[in-house]
C-alpha positions as CSV (number, residue, x, y, z in Angstrom):
1,M,19.3,11.6,-29.3
2,A,16.8,14.3,-28.5
3,P,18.0,17.3,-26.5
4,D,14.7,17.6,-24.6
5,Y,15.3,14.3,-22.8
6,A,17.6,14.1,-19.8
7,I,18.0,10.4,-20.2
8,E,17.6,8.2,-23.3
9,T,18.5,4.5,-23.5
10,R,18.1,2.0,-26.3
11,G,18.4,-1.7,-25.5
12,L,20.2,-1.1,-22.2
13,T,21.5,-4.5,-21.0
14,R,23.8,-5.7,-18.3
15,R,24.9,-9.3,-17.8
16,F,26.9,-10.8,-14.9
17,G,28.1,-14.1,-16.4
18,K,25.0,-16.0,-17.4
19,F,22.7,-13.8,-15.3
20,T,21.0,-10.8,-17.0
21,A,20.3,-8.1,-14.4
22,V,19.0,-5.5,-16.9
23,D,17.4,-6.7,-20.1
24,G,16.9,-4.4,-23.1
25,V,15.5,-1.3,-21.3
26,D,14.4,1.7,-23.4
27,L,13.9,5.0,-21.6
28,N,13.0,8.6,-22.5
29,I,13.0,10.7,-19.4
30,P,12.2,14.4,-19.8
31,R,14.2,17.1,-18.1
32,A,13.2,18.8,-14.9
33,Q,10.9,16.0,-13.8
34,I,10.9,13.5,-11.0
35,Y,11.0,10.0,-12.6
36,G,10.7,6.9,-10.6
37,F,11.9,3.3,-10.9
38,L,9.5,1.1,-9.0
39,G,10.3,-2.5,-8.4
40,P,11.1,-5.1,-5.8
41,N,14.6,-5.7,-4.4
42,G,16.7,-7.4,-7.1
43,A,14.6,-6.1,-10.0
44,G,17.6,-4.3,-11.6
45,K,16.9,-0.7,-10.4
46,S,20.3,0.0,-8.8
47,T,22.2,-1.7,-11.7
48,T,20.4,0.5,-14.2
49,I,21.2,3.7,-12.1
50,R,24.9,2.7,-11.9
51,M,25.0,2.3,-15.7
52,L,23.4,5.7,-16.2
53,C,25.9,7.3,-13.9
54,G,28.8,5.7,-15.8
55,L,29.8,3.6,-12.7
56,L,29.1,0.3,-14.5
57,E,29.6,-0.4,-18.2
58,P,26.6,-1.8,-20.1
59,S,27.0,-5.2,-21.7
60,S,25.1,-3.8,-24.7
61,G,22.8,-0.9,-25.7
62,E,23.1,2.9,-26.0
63,V,22.9,5.5,-23.2
64,A,22.8,9.3,-23.3
65,V,22.5,11.4,-20.1
66,L,22.2,15.2,-20.4
67,G,23.5,14.8,-23.9
68,Y,26.6,12.9,-22.9
69,R,27.2,9.4,-24.3
70,V,27.8,6.8,-21.6
71,P,30.3,5.3,-20.9
72,E,32.4,7.2,-23.5
73,Q,31.8,10.7,-21.9
74,A,31.1,9.5,-18.3
75,E,33.9,11.5,-16.8
76,A,32.6,14.8,-18.1
77,L,29.1,13.8,-17.2
78,R,29.9,13.1,-13.5
79,R,30.5,16.8,-12.8
80,K,26.8,17.4,-13.6
81,L,25.4,14.6,-11.5
82,G,24.4,14.2,-7.9
83,Y,24.1,10.8,-6.3
84,M,22.6,9.7,-3.0
85,T,22.6,6.1,-1.9
86,Q,20.3,4.2,0.4
87,S,22.8,3.9,3.2
88,F,24.4,7.0,4.7
89,S,27.8,7.5,3.0
90,L,29.3,10.6,4.6
91,Y,31.8,10.6,7.4
92,T,30.2,9.9,10.7
93,D,33.2,11.3,12.7
94,L,33.0,14.7,11.0
95,T,30.5,17.4,11.9
96,V,27.8,18.4,9.5
97,R,29.7,21.5,8.5
98,E,33.0,19.5,8.0
99,N,31.2,17.0,5.8
100,L,29.8,19.8,3.6
101,E,33.1,21.5,3.4
102,F,34.8,18.3,2.4
103,M,32.2,17.7,-0.4
104,A,32.7,21.3,-1.6
105,E,36.4,20.4,-2.0
106,V,35.5,17.2,-3.9
107,F,33.4,19.3,-6.2
108,T,36.2,21.8,-6.6
109,L,34.0,24.8,-5.5
110,S,35.8,28.1,-5.0
111,K,35.9,29.5,-1.4
112,S,33.1,32.0,-2.2
113,Q,31.0,29.3,-3.8
114,C,31.7,27.0,-0.8
115,A,30.5,29.6,1.7
116,S,27.4,30.5,-0.3
117,R,26.4,26.9,-1.1
118,I,26.8,25.7,2.5
119,H,24.8,28.6,3.8
120,D,22.0,27.9,1.2
121,A,22.1,24.2,2.2
122,E,21.9,25.1,5.9
123,Q,18.7,27.0,5.2
124,R,17.1,24.7,2.7
125,Y,17.6,21.5,4.5
126,F,17.1,22.8,8.1
127,L,20.6,22.0,9.2
128,G,21.2,25.2,11.2
129,E,21.2,23.7,14.7
130,L,23.1,20.7,13.5
131,M,26.1,22.2,11.8
132,E,28.6,21.5,14.6
133,Q,27.1,18.1,15.5
134,R,28.9,15.0,14.4
135,A,27.1,13.2,11.6
136,G,27.2,9.9,13.3
137,T,24.9,11.2,16.1
138,L,22.2,12.4,13.7
139,S,18.8,10.7,13.5
140,G,17.8,8.9,10.3
141,G,15.8,11.9,9.0
142,Q,18.7,14.3,9.8
143,K,21.2,12.1,8.0
144,Q,18.9,12.0,5.0
145,R,18.7,15.9,4.9
146,L,22.5,16.1,5.2
147,G,22.9,13.5,2.4
148,L,20.7,15.4,0.1
149,A,22.5,18.7,0.9
150,A,25.8,17.1,0.1
151,A,24.6,15.5,-3.1
152,T,23.2,18.8,-4.4
153,L,26.0,21.2,-3.1
154,H,27.5,21.6,-6.6
155,A,24.0,22.3,-8.1
156,P,23.9,19.2,-10.4
157,E,21.6,19.1,-13.4
158,M,20.7,15.5,-12.7
159,L,20.2,13.8,-9.3
160,F,20.1,10.1,-8.8
161,L,18.5,8.8,-5.6
162,D,18.8,5.0,-4.9
163,E,16.0,4.1,-2.4
164,P,16.9,7.2,-0.2
165,T,14.0,7.1,2.3
166,S,13.9,3.4,3.2
167,A,15.0,4.0,6.9
168,V,13.2,7.2,7.9
169,D,9.8,8.1,9.4
170,P,6.8,9.2,7.3
171,Q,7.1,12.9,8.3
172,S,10.8,13.0,7.3
173,R,9.9,11.3,4.0
174,R,7.2,13.9,3.2
175,D,9.6,16.7,4.0
176,F,12.3,15.1,1.8
177,W,9.9,14.9,-1.1
178,D,8.9,18.6,-0.6
179,R,12.6,19.4,-1.2
180,L,12.7,17.2,-4.3
181,F,9.8,19.1,-5.8
182,D,11.6,22.3,-5.1
183,L,14.7,21.0,-6.9
184,A,12.6,19.9,-9.9
185,A,10.8,23.2,-10.1
186,E,14.3,24.8,-10.3
187,G,15.2,22.6,-13.3
188,T,16.9,19.6,-11.8
189,T,16.0,16.2,-13.3
190,I,15.6,13.6,-10.6
191,L,15.6,9.8,-10.9
192,V,14.6,8.0,-7.8
193,S,14.4,4.2,-7.3
194,T,11.9,2.9,-4.7
195,H,9.8,-0.1,-3.7
196,L,7.3,2.1,-1.8
197,M,4.0,2.7,-3.6
198,D,3.2,6.1,-1.9
199,E,6.6,7.4,-3.1
200,A,6.0,6.1,-6.6
201,E,2.7,7.9,-6.8
202,R,4.5,11.2,-6.2
203,C,6.6,10.9,-9.4
204,H,5.8,12.7,-12.6
205,G,6.7,9.6,-14.6
206,L,7.2,6.0,-13.6
207,A,8.9,2.9,-14.9
208,I,8.0,-0.5,-13.3
209,I,10.9,-2.9,-13.5
210,S,10.7,-6.6,-12.8
211,R,13.4,-9.2,-13.3
212,G,15.5,-6.7,-15.2
213,K,12.7,-5.8,-17.7
214,L,10.7,-2.6,-18.2
215,V,7.1,-4.0,-17.8
216,A,5.1,-0.7,-17.6
217,E,5.8,3.0,-18.0
218,G,3.8,6.2,-17.8
219,S,2.5,8.7,-15.3
220,P,1.1,7.0,-12.1
221,Q,-2.4,8.2,-13.1
222,S,-2.2,6.9,-16.7
223,L,-0.9,3.5,-15.4
224,M,-3.8,3.2,-13.0
225,Q,-6.4,4.2,-15.6
226,G,-4.9,1.8,-18.2
227,I,-4.5,-1.3,-16.0
228,D,-4.8,-4.5,-17.9
229,A,-7.2,-6.0,-15.3
230,L,-10.7,-5.7,-13.8
231,V,-10.3,-4.6,-10.2
232,L,-12.9,-5.7,-7.6
233,E,-13.4,-4.7,-4.0
234,I,-15.0,-7.3,-1.7
235,E,-16.3,-6.8,1.8
236,S,-17.0,-9.9,3.9
237,E,-17.2,-11.0,7.4
238,D,-14.9,-13.9,6.5
239,P,-12.3,-12.3,4.1
240,R,-9.8,-15.2,4.4
241,R,-12.4,-17.7,3.3
242,C,-13.4,-15.5,0.4
243,A,-9.7,-15.1,-0.6
244,A,-9.2,-18.8,-0.6
245,L,-12.2,-19.4,-2.9
246,L,-11.1,-16.6,-5.2
247,N,-7.6,-17.9,-5.5
248,Q,-8.9,-21.2,-6.9
249,Q,-10.4,-19.5,-9.9
250,P,-8.3,-19.4,-13.1
251,Y,-9.5,-15.9,-14.1
252,V,-8.4,-14.3,-10.8
253,K,-4.8,-12.9,-11.1
254,S,-4.3,-11.9,-7.5
255,V,-6.1,-11.3,-4.2
256,T,-4.9,-8.9,-1.5
257,Q,-6.4,-8.3,1.9
258,I,-6.6,-4.6,3.1
259,G,-8.1,-4.6,6.6
260,T,-11.5,-6.3,6.3
261,R,-11.6,-5.8,2.5
262,L,-10.2,-7.7,-0.4
263,H,-8.8,-6.3,-3.6
264,A,-9.1,-8.9,-6.5
265,L,-7.6,-8.5,-9.9
266,L,-9.4,-10.4,-12.7
267,D,-8.2,-11.2,-16.2
268,K,-9.7,-8.4,-18.3
269,R,-10.8,-10.9,-20.9
270,T,-13.1,-12.6,-18.5
271,Q,-16.7,-12.3,-19.6
272,G,-19.0,-10.9,-16.9
273,G,-16.2,-11.0,-14.3
274,L,-18.2,-9.0,-11.7
275,K,-21.2,-11.2,-12.0
276,Q,-19.1,-14.3,-11.8
277,V,-17.5,-13.3,-8.6
278,Q,-20.8,-12.2,-7.1
279,G,-22.2,-15.6,-7.9
280,L,-19.1,-17.4,-6.6
281,L,-19.4,-15.5,-3.2
282,K,-23.2,-15.7,-3.0
283,G,-23.0,-18.3,-0.2
284,M,-20.9,-16.1,2.0
285,G,-23.9,-14.4,3.4
286,P,-25.8,-11.1,2.9
287,G,-22.9,-9.1,4.4
288,C,-20.6,-10.0,1.4
289,Q,-20.5,-7.1,-1.1
290,V,-18.7,-7.1,-4.4
291,R,-18.1,-4.0,-6.6
292,E,-15.8,-2.6,-9.2
293,T,-13.3,-0.1,-7.9
294,P,-10.6,2.1,-9.5
295,A,-7.1,0.6,-9.5
296,N,-4.4,1.8,-7.2
297,L,-0.7,1.7,-8.0
298,E,-0.2,-1.6,-6.1
299,D,-2.8,-3.2,-8.4
300,V,-0.9,-1.9,-11.4
301,F,2.3,-3.3,-10.0
302,V,0.8,-6.8,-9.4
303,S,-0.9,-6.8,-12.9
304,A,2.3,-5.8,-14.6
305,T,4.7,-8.0,-12.8
306,G,2.6,-10.9,-11.6
307,R,3.8,-10.5,-8.0
308,S,2.6,-8.6,-5.0
309,N,4.7,-6.0,-3.2
310,G,4.7,-6.5,0.6
311,A,6.5,-3.2,1.1
312,Q,3.3,-1.3,0.4
313,H,1.6,-2.3,3.6
314,A,4.7,-1.5,5.7
315,A,5.0,2.0,4.2
């Protein structure tokens, strides 16, 4: 497999009994990039990450991470990996400093490395005033910073983040992503799973996963430009009535309300789709306006998976 890729998979599959959680996934993830897995809960994102880390053996397929074959060379690979889970996994009864010192021992850092790395983490992740505070008393954003500091204390080449920002405020999430871009600029490859559209848009590359399958892949911009649907924006004084009418049409793939506007995805093969919708909604009054609009990432998600993602509006 090619050395310029941090992760390569061919036909990656994982079955649990008769249930296929990950189904024939092929990936080529370049080094020193932030690559996202976007998908709803239960799509297979976490299962895929666990196989890439060597924590779960594939049912079939080939995997190489940082040039190591998984699961055969998983033990040697783990020394080069960092992993951060959705839930806080450090010791709540230890202080921030004690948690970092414990992780330094786990990663078998020397005393000089330990002191230097903890000092760097204290500065980079703004932990200075928190070092003697017990981890269990930290806020969500503070725990997140500590978790990232612990996961990167041994300077891993590859960092796996499994929905790491699901329980923090927007400002903390923005700060968190600033730190991720710093790490990527320094050469760390980062794979992050998310179901939040604004996070997915920040990634250099993106894989959309649905029901265990890879259904779309590319940069967020290329995915939005290449969407397999006609995207219309509708303004109306009665958007619910418009949505009900649109949902009855066989050429309409989905309708989503955003405030007083509707986003409608039409089958791209529909002849004169814009004019058809304009004619359909003509009786809604002069205030009803229909126009083509560029796709957003939620439109891409819905078009690729056939389902809406309610997390977008809560983000």
